[in-house]
mmJSON file of the N, C-alpha and C atoms, coordinates in Angstrom:
{"data_MODEL":{"atom_site":{
"group_PDB":["ATOM","ATOM","ATOM","ATOM","ATOM","ATOM","ATOM","ATOM","ATOM","ATOM","ATOM","ATOM","ATOM","ATOM","ATOM","ATOM","ATOM","ATOM","ATOM","ATOM","ATOM","ATOM","ATOM","ATOM","ATOM","ATOM","ATOM","ATOM","ATOM","ATOM","ATOM","ATOM","ATOM","ATOM","ATOM","ATOM","ATOM","ATOM","ATOM","ATOM","ATOM","ATOM","ATOM","ATOM","ATOM","ATOM","ATOM","ATOM","ATOM","ATOM","ATOM","ATOM","ATOM","ATOM","ATOM","ATOM","ATOM","ATOM","ATOM","ATOM","ATOM","ATOM","ATOM","ATOM","ATOM","ATOM","ATOM","ATOM","ATOM","ATOM","ATOM","ATOM","ATOM","ATOM","ATOM","ATOM","ATOM","ATOM","ATOM","ATOM","ATOM","ATOM","ATOM","ATOM","ATOM","ATOM","ATOM","ATOM","ATOM","ATOM","ATOM","ATOM","ATOM","ATOM","ATOM","ATOM","ATOM","ATOM","ATOM","ATOM","ATOM","ATOM","ATOM","ATOM","ATOM","ATOM","ATOM","ATOM","ATOM","ATOM","ATOM","ATOM","ATOM","ATOM","ATOM","ATOM","ATOM","ATOM","ATOM","ATOM","ATOM","ATOM","ATOM","ATOM","ATOM","ATOM","ATOM","ATOM","ATOM","ATOM","ATOM","ATOM","ATOM","ATOM","ATOM","ATOM","ATOM","ATOM","ATOM","ATOM","ATOM","ATOM","ATOM","ATOM","ATOM","ATOM","ATOM","ATOM","ATOM","ATOM","ATOM","ATOM","ATOM","ATOM","ATOM","ATOM"],
"id":[1,2,3,4,5,6,7,8,9,10,11,12,13,14,15,16,17,18,19,20,21,22,23,24,25,26,27,28,29,30,31,32,33,34,35,36,37,38,39,40,41,42,43,44,45,46,47,48,49,50,51,52,53,54,55,56,57,58,59,60,61,62,63,64,65,66,67,68,69,70,71,72,73,74,75,76,77,78,79,80,81,82,83,84,85,86,87,88,89,90,91,92,93,94,95,96,97,98,99,100,101,102,103,104,105,106,107,108,109,110,111,112,113,114,115,116,117,118,119,120,121,122,123,124,125,126,127,128,129,130,131,132,133,134,135,136,137,138,139,140,141,142,143,144,145,146,147,148,149,150,151,152,153,154,155,156],
"type_symbol":["N","C","C","N","C","C","N","C","C","N","C","C","N","C","C","N","C","C","N","C","C","N","C","C","N","C","C","N","C","C","N","C","C","N","C","C","N","C","C","N","C","C","N","C","C","N","C","C","N","C","C","N","C","C","N","C","C","N","C","C","N","C","C","N","C","C","N","C","C","N","C","C","N","C","C","N","C","C","N","C","C","N","C","C","N","C","C","N","C","C","N","C","C","N","C","C","N","C","C","N","C","C","N","C","C","N","C","C","N","C","C","N","C","C","N","C","C","N","C","C","N","C","C","N","C","C","N","C","C","N","C","C","N","C","C","N","C","C","N","C","C","N","C","C","N","C","C","N","C","C","N","C","C","N","C","C"],
"label_atom_id":["N","CA","C","N","CA","C","N","CA","C","N","CA","C","N","CA","C","N","CA","C","N","CA","C","N","CA","C","N","CA","C","N","CA","C","N","CA","C","N","CA","C","N","CA","C","N","CA","C","N","CA","C","N","CA","C","N","CA","C","N","CA","C","N","CA","C","N","CA","C","N","CA","C","N","CA","C","N","CA","C","N","CA","C","N","CA","C","N","CA","C","N","CA","C","N","CA","C","N","CA","C","N","CA","C","N","CA","C","N","CA","C","N","CA","C","N","CA","C","N","CA","C","N","CA","C","N","CA","C","N","CA","C","N","CA","C","N","CA","C","N","CA","C","N","CA","C","N","CA","C","N","CA","C","N","CA","C","N","CA","C","N","CA","C","N","CA","C","N","CA","C","N","CA","C","N","CA","C","N","CA","C"],
"label_alt_id":[null,null,null,null,null,null,null,null,null,null,null,null,null,null,null,null,null,null,null,null,null,null,null,null,null,null,null,null,null,null,null,null,null,null,null,null,null,null,null,null,null,null,null,null,null,null,null,null,null,null,null,null,null,null,null,null,null,null,null,null,null,null,null,null,null,null,null,null,null,null,null,null,null,null,null,null,null,null,null,null,null,null,null,null,null,null,null,null,null,null,null,null,null,null,null,null,null,null,null,null,null,null,null,null,null,null,null,null,null,null,null,null,null,null,null,null,null,null,null,null,null,null,null,null,null,null,null,null,null,null,null,null,null,null,null,null,null,null,null,null,null,null,null,null,null,null,null,null,null,null,null,null,null,null,null,null],
"label_comp_id":["MET","MET","MET","LEU","LEU","LEU","PRO","PRO","PRO","SER","SER","SER","ALA","ALA","ALA","ARG","ARG","ARG","ALA","ALA","ALA","GLU","GLU","GLU","GLY","GLY","GLY","LEU","LEU","LEU","ALA","ALA","ALA","GLY","GLY","GLY","ASP","ASP","ASP","MET","MET","MET","LEU","LEU","LEU","PHE","PHE","PHE","GLN","GLN","GLN","ALA","ALA","ALA","ASN","ASN","ASN","SER","SER","SER","ALA","ALA","ALA","HIS","HIS","HIS","ARG","ARG","ARG","ASP","ASP","ASP","ARG","ARG","ARG","THR","THR","THR","ILE","ILE","ILE","HIS","HIS","HIS","GLU","GLU","GLU","LYS","LYS","LYS","MET","MET","MET","LYS","LYS","LYS","GLU","GLU","GLU","GLN","GLN","GLN","TYR","TYR","TYR","ALA","ALA","ALA","GLN","GLN","GLN","GLY","GLY","GLY","ASP","ASP","ASP","ARG","ARG","ARG","LEU","LEU","LEU","ILE","ILE","ILE","GLU","GLU","GLU","LYS","LYS","LYS","GLN","GLN","GLN","TRP","TRP","TRP","PRO","PRO","PRO","HIS","HIS","HIS","ARG","ARG","ARG","ILE","ILE","ILE","TYR","TYR","TYR","ASN","ASN","ASN"],
"label_asym_id":["A","A","A","A","A","A","A","A","A","A","A","A","A","A","A","A","A","A","A","A","A","A","A","A","A","A","A","A","A","A","A","A","A","A","A","A","A","A","A","A","A","A","A","A","A","A","A","A","A","A","A","A","A","A","A","A","A","A","A","A","A","A","A","A","A","A","A","A","A","A","A","A","A","A","A","A","A","A","A","A","A","A","A","A","A","A","A","A","A","A","A","A","A","A","A","A","A","A","A","A","A","A","A","A","A","A","A","A","A","A","A","A","A","A","A","A","A","A","A","A","A","A","A","A","A","A","A","A","A","A","A","A","A","A","A","A","A","A","A","A","A","A","A","A","A","A","A","A","A","A","A","A","A","A","A","A"],
"label_entity_id":["1","1","1","1","1","1","1","1","1","1","1","1","1","1","1","1","1","1","1","1","1","1","1","1","1","1","1","1","1","1","1","1","1","1","1","1","1","1","1","1","1","1","1","1","1","1","1","1","1","1","1","1","1","1","1","1","1","1","1","1","1","1","1","1","1","1","1","1","1","1","1","1","1","1","1","1","1","1","1","1","1","1","1","1","1","1","1","1","1","1","1","1","1","1","1","1","1","1","1","1","1","1","1","1","1","1","1","1","1","1","1","1","1","1","1","1","1","1","1","1","1","1","1","1","1","1","1","1","1","1","1","1","1","1","1","1","1","1","1","1","1","1","1","1","1","1","1","1","1","1","1","1","1","1","1","1"],
"label_seq_id":[1,1,1,2,2,2,3,3,3,4,4,4,5,5,5,6,6,6,7,7,7,8,8,8,9,9,9,10,10,10,11,11,11,12,12,12,13,13,13,14,14,14,15,15,15,16,16,16,17,17,17,18,18,18,19,19,19,20,20,20,21,21,21,22,22,22,23,23,23,24,24,24,25,25,25,26,26,26,27,27,27,28,28,28,29,29,29,30,30,30,31,31,31,32,32,32,33,33,33,34,34,34,35,35,35,36,36,36,37,37,37,38,38,38,39,39,39,40,40,40,41,41,41,42,42,42,43,43,43,44,44,44,45,45,45,46,46,46,47,47,47,48,48,48,49,49,49,50,50,50,51,51,51,52,52,52],
"pdbx_PDB_ins_code":[null,null,null,null,null,null,null,null,null,null,null,null,null,null,null,null,null,null,null,null,null,null,null,null,null,null,null,null,null,null,null,null,null,null,null,null,null,null,null,null,null,null,null,null,null,null,null,null,null,null,null,null,null,null,null,null,null,null,null,null,null,null,null,null,null,null,null,null,null,null,null,null,null,null,null,null,null,null,null,null,null,null,null,null,null,null,null,null,null,null,null,null,null,null,null,null,null,null,null,null,null,null,null,null,null,null,null,null,null,null,null,null,null,null,null,null,null,null,null,null,null,null,null,null,null,null,null,null,null,null,null,null,null,null,null,null,null,null,null,null,null,null,null,null,null,null,null,null,null,null,null,null,null,null,null,null],
"Cartn_x":[-30.174,-30.882,-29.946,-30.472,-30.521,-29.0,-28.973,-27.621,-27.115,-28.895,-28.402,-29.008,-29.901,-29.968,-28.829,-27.701,-26.909,-25.724,-25.967,-24.984,-25.995,-27.706,-27.535,-27.334,-27.311,-27.143,-25.658,-24.256,-23.686,-23.144,-24.351,-23.85,-24.536,-25.839,-25.992,-25.243,-24.446,-23.316,-22.415,-22.251,-21.005,-21.527,-22.412,-22.464,-23.236,-23.707,-24.205,-23.293,-21.814,-20.962,-19.892,-20.102,-20.004,-20.776,-22.065,-22.479,-22.394,-22.338,-21.583,-20.455,-19.38,-18.22,-18.519,-19.239,-19.189,-20.14,-20.554,-21.496,-20.765,-19.473,-19.093,-17.529,-17.543,-16.13,-17.622,-18.687,-19.025,-19.927,-19.766,-20.417,-18.979,-17.955,-16.495,-16.06,-16.032,-16.396,-17.192,-18.203,-19.1,-18.738,-18.162,-18.402,-16.512,-15.814,-13.95,-14.844,-16.161,-16.199,-16.691,-18.047,-18.523,-17.219,-16.34,-15.442,-14.964,-14.06,-13.645,-14.33,-15.928,-16.576,-16.387,-16.253,-16.464,-15.417,-14.092,-12.539,-12.933,-13.345,-13.357,-14.003,-14.98,-16.1,-15.092,-14.706,-14.277,-12.417,-12.49,-11.247,-11.498,-12.815,-12.95,-13.399,-14.616,-14.84,-13.809,-13.656,-12.546,-10.584,-9.849,-8.894,-8.045,-7.374,-6.037,-6.299,-7.256,-7.325,-6.069,-5.855,-4.438,-5.311,-4.616,-5.116,-4.198,-4.346,-3.912,-2.28],
"Cartn_y":[28.102,26.731,27.07,26.56,27.123,25.963,26.599,25.966,24.589,24.363,23.016,21.869,22.814,21.783,21.519,22.312,22.054,20.7,21.862,19.964,18.473,18.884,17.275,16.474,17.843,17.305,16.715,17.202,16.982,15.889,15.642,14.474,13.334,13.299,12.461,11.537,12.829,12.376,11.457,11.435,11.341,9.662,10.02,8.43,7.768,8.068,7.324,7.004,7.27,6.837,5.984,6.071,5.32,4.228,3.929,2.9,2.248,2.983,2.611,1.766,2.182,1.482,0.236,-0.218,-0.774,-2.681,-1.468,-2.104,-3.197,-2.036,-1.996,-3.67,-3.198,-4.455,-5.987,-5.667,-6.631,-7.596,-6.441,-7.45,-8.163,-7.316,-8.398,-8.771,-9.184,-10.564,-11.687,-11.508,-12.687,-12.821,-12.212,-11.985,-13.413,-12.611,-13.71,-15.19,-15.341,-16.829,-17.532,-16.933,-17.324,-17.398,-17.148,-16.854,-18.244,-18.281,-19.729,-20.885,-20.716,-21.698,-22.785,-21.291,-21.633,-22.912,-22.498,-23.253,-24.09,-24.096,-25.715,-26.783,-25.602,-26.919,-28.02,-26.415,-26.593,-27.718,-27.537,-28.195,-30.011,-30.073,-31.503,-32.27,-31.171,-31.281,-32.149,-31.066,-31.08,-30.959,-32.15,-31.916,-31.316,-32.107,-31.995,-30.119,-29.595,-28.578,-27.435,-26.701,-26.263,-25.049,-24.256,-22.279,-21.773,-20.875,-19.773,-18.873],
"Cartn_z":[-32.027,-31.019,-28.848,-28.812,-26.891,-26.65,-25.863,-25.497,-24.619,-23.872,-22.673,-24.036,-24.874,-25.844,-26.973,-27.537,-28.016,-27.122,-26.391,-24.69,-25.411,-24.947,-24.67,-26.246,-27.668,-28.603,-28.772,-28.341,-28.32,-27.017,-26.58,-24.932,-25.663,-26.386,-27.258,-28.424,-29.006,-29.766,-29.643,-28.71,-27.908,-27.315,-26.727,-26.717,-27.319,-29.149,-29.739,-30.627,-30.886,-30.832,-29.966,-29.145,-27.856,-28.297,-28.61,-28.646,-30.169,-31.485,-32.342,-31.968,-31.526,-31.543,-31.123,-29.799,-29.505,-29.945,-30.403,-31.444,-32.497,-33.506,-34.276,-33.724,-32.551,-32.277,-31.403,-31.487,-31.067,-32.161,-33.59,-34.433,-35.301,-35.149,-35.472,-34.637,-33.03,-32.564,-33.151,-33.534,-34.072,-35.666,-35.927,-37.178,-37.973,-36.11,-36.234,-36.357,-34.752,-34.524,-35.732,-36.632,-37.512,-38.888,-39.033,-39.968,-39.48,-38.286,-37.658,-37.621,-37.446,-37.225,-38.561,-39.785,-41.17,-41.673,-41.647,-41.993,-40.957,-39.662,-39.43,-39.927,-40.245,-40.833,-42.442,-43.331,-44.343,-44.058,-42.615,-42.998,-42.324,-42.09,-41.942,-43.575,-44.51,-45.682,-46.331,-46.224,-47.181,-46.844,-46.341,-45.205,-45.75,-46.244,-47.782,-48.473,-47.908,-49.286,-49.236,-50.12,-50.167,-50.229,-49.487,-49.74,-49.98,-50.778,-52.192,-50.799],
"occupancy":[1.0,1.0,1.0,1.0,1.0,1.0,1.0,1.0,1.0,1.0,1.0,1.0,1.0,1.0,1.0,1.0,1.0,1.0,1.0,1.0,1.0,1.0,1.0,1.0,1.0,1.0,1.0,1.0,1.0,1.0,1.0,1.0,1.0,1.0,1.0,1.0,1.0,1.0,1.0,1.0,1.0,1.0,1.0,1.0,1.0,1.0,1.0,1.0,1.0,1.0,1.0,1.0,1.0,1.0,1.0,1.0,1.0,1.0,1.0,1.0,1.0,1.0,1.0,1.0,1.0,1.0,1.0,1.0,1.0,1.0,1.0,1.0,1.0,1.0,1.0,1.0,1.0,1.0,1.0,1.0,1.0,1.0,1.0,1.0,1.0,1.0,1.0,1.0,1.0,1.0,1.0,1.0,1.0,1.0,1.0,1.0,1.0,1.0,1.0,1.0,1.0,1.0,1.0,1.0,1.0,1.0,1.0,1.0,1.0,1.0,1.0,1.0,1.0,1.0,1.0,1.0,1.0,1.0,1.0,1.0,1.0,1.0,1.0,1.0,1.0,1.0,1.0,1.0,1.0,1.0,1.0,1.0,1.0,1.0,1.0,1.0,1.0,1.0,1.0,1.0,1.0,1.0,1.0,1.0,1.0,1.0,1.0,1.0,1.0,1.0,1.0,1.0,1.0,1.0,1.0,1.0],
"B_iso_or_equiv":[0.0,0.0,0.0,0.0,0.0,0.0,0.0,0.0,0.0,0.0,0.0,0.0,0.0,0.0,0.0,0.0,0.0,0.0,0.0,0.0,0.0,0.0,0.0,0.0,0.0,0.0,0.0,0.0,0.0,0.0,0.0,0.0,0.0,0.0,0.0,0.0,0.0,0.0,0.0,0.0,0.0,0.0,0.0,0.0,0.0,0.0,0.0,0.0,0.0,0.0,0.0,0.0,0.0,0.0,0.0,0.0,0.0,0.0,0.0,0.0,0.0,0.0,0.0,0.0,0.0,0.0,0.0,0.0,0.0,0.0,0.0,0.0,0.0,0.0,0.0,0.0,0.0,0.0,0.0,0.0,0.0,0.0,0.0,0.0,0.0,0.0,0.0,0.0,0.0,0.0,0.0,0.0,0.0,0.0,0.0,0.0,0.0,0.0,0.0,0.0,0.0,0.0,0.0,0.0,0.0,0.0,0.0,0.0,0.0,0.0,0.0,0.0,0.0,0.0,0.0,0.0,0.0,0.0,0.0,0.0,0.0,0.0,0.0,0.0,0.0,0.0,0.0,0.0,0.0,0.0,0.0,0.0,0.0,0.0,0.0,0.0,0.0,0.0,0.0,0.0,0.0,0.0,0.0,0.0,0.0,0.0,0.0,0.0,0.0,0.0,0.0,0.0,0.0,0.0,0.0,0.0],
"pdbx_formal_charge":[null,null,null,null,null,null,null,null,null,null,null,null,null,null,null,null,null,null,null,null,null,null,null,null,null,null,null,null,null,null,null,null,null,null,null,null,null,null,null,null,null,null,null,null,null,null,null,null,null,null,null,null,null,null,null,null,null,null,null,null,null,null,null,null,null,null,null,null,null,null,null,null,null,null,null,null,null,null,null,null,null,null,null,null,null,null,null,null,null,null,null,null,null,null,null,null,null,null,null,null,null,null,null,null,null,null,null,null,null,null,null,null,null,null,null,null,null,null,null,null,null,null,null,null,null,null,null,null,null,null,null,null,null,null,null,null,null,null,null,null,null,null,null,null,null,null,null,null,null,null,null,null,null,null,null,null],
"auth_seq_id":[1,1,1,2,2,2,3,3,3,4,4,4,5,5,5,6,6,6,7,7,7,8,8,8,9,9,9,10,10,10,11,11,11,12,12,12,13,13,13,14,14,14,15,15,15,16,16,16,17,17,17,18,18,18,19,19,19,20,20,20,21,21,21,22,22,22,23,23,23,24,24,24,25,25,25,26,26,26,27,27,27,28,28,28,29,29,29,30,30,30,31,31,31,32,32,32,33,33,33,34,34,34,35,35,35,36,36,36,37,37,37,38,38,38,39,39,39,40,40,40,41,41,41,42,42,42,43,43,43,44,44,44,45,45,45,46,46,46,47,47,47,48,48,48,49,49,49,50,50,50,51,51,51,52,52,52],
"auth_comp_id":["MET","MET","MET","LEU","LEU","LEU","PRO","PRO","PRO","SER","SER","SER","ALA","ALA","ALA","ARG","ARG","ARG","ALA","ALA","ALA","GLU","GLU","GLU","GLY","GLY","GLY","LEU","LEU","LEU","ALA","ALA","ALA","GLY","GLY","GLY","ASP","ASP","ASP","MET","MET","MET","LEU","LEU","LEU","PHE","PHE","PHE","GLN","GLN","GLN","ALA","ALA","ALA","ASN","ASN","ASN","SER","SER","SER","ALA","ALA","ALA","HIS","HIS","HIS","ARG","ARG","ARG","ASP","ASP","ASP","ARG","ARG","ARG","THR","THR","THR","ILE","ILE","ILE","HIS","HIS","HIS","GLU","GLU","GLU","LYS","LYS","LYS","MET","MET","MET","LYS","LYS","LYS","GLU","GLU","GLU","GLN","GLN","GLN","TYR","TYR","TYR","ALA","ALA","ALA","GLN","GLN","GLN","GLY","GLY","GLY","ASP","ASP","ASP","ARG","ARG","ARG","LEU","LEU","LEU","ILE","ILE","ILE","GLU","GLU","GLU","LYS","LYS","LYS","GLN","GLN","GLN","TRP","TRP","TRP","PRO","PRO","PRO","HIS","HIS","HIS","ARG","ARG","ARG","ILE","ILE","ILE","TYR","TYR","TYR","ASN","ASN","ASN"],
"auth_asym_id":["A","A","A","A","A","A","A","A","A","A","A","A","A","A","A","A","A","A","A","A","A","A","A","A","A","A","A","A","A","A","A","A","A","A","A","A","A","A","A","A","A","A","A","A","A","A","A","A","A","A","A","A","A","A","A","A","A","A","A","A","A","A","A","A","A","A","A","A","A","A","A","A","A","A","A","A","A","A","A","A","A","A","A","A","A","A","A","A","A","A","A","A","A","A","A","A","A","A","A","A","A","A","A","A","A","A","A","A","A","A","A","A","A","A","A","A","A","A","A","A","A","A","A","A","A","A","A","A","A","A","A","A","A","A","A","A","A","A","A","A","A","A","A","A","A","A","A","A","A","A","A","A","A","A","A","A"],
"auth_atom_id":["N","CA","C","N","CA","C","N","CA","C","N","CA","C","N","CA","C","N","CA","C","N","CA","C","N","CA","C","N","CA","C","N","CA","C","N","CA","C","N","CA","C","N","CA","C","N","CA","C","N","CA","C","N","CA","C","N","CA","C","N","CA","C","N","CA","C","N","CA","C","N","CA","C","N","CA","C","N","CA","C","N","CA","C","N","CA","C","N","CA","C","N","CA","C","N","CA","C","N","CA","C","N","CA","C","N","CA","C","N","CA","C","N","CA","C","N","CA","C","N","CA","C","N","CA","C","N","CA","C","N","CA","C","N","CA","C","N","CA","C","N","CA","C","N","CA","C","N","CA","C","N","CA","C","N","CA","C","N","CA","C","N","CA","C","N","CA","C","N","CA","C","N","CA","C","N","CA","C","N","CA","C"],
"pdbx_PDB_model_num":[1,1,1,1,1,1,1,1,1,1,1,1,1,1,1,1,1,1,1,1,1,1,1,1,1,1,1,1,1,1,1,1,1,1,1,1,1,1,1,1,1,1,1,1,1,1,1,1,1,1,1,1,1,1,1,1,1,1,1,1,1,1,1,1,1,1,1,1,1,1,1,1,1,1,1,1,1,1,1,1,1,1,1,1,1,1,1,1,1,1,1,1,1,1,1,1,1,1,1,1,1,1,1,1,1,1,1,1,1,1,1,1,1,1,1,1,1,1,1,1,1,1,1,1,1,1,1,1,1,1,1,1,1,1,1,1,1,1,1,1,1,1,1,1,1,1,1,1,1,1,1,1,1,1,1,1]
}}}
């Protein structure tokens, strides 16, 4: 493997890791918001529901 290609590959891996970490964080935020919406909806439908 050429040294320049290897350096490009390493930079690409680092960029990919940064992008995937950012994507995971945004997906996590969206999921948290969706769960919060679902909890509010459940509270509206069954206000006296008991959680374990």
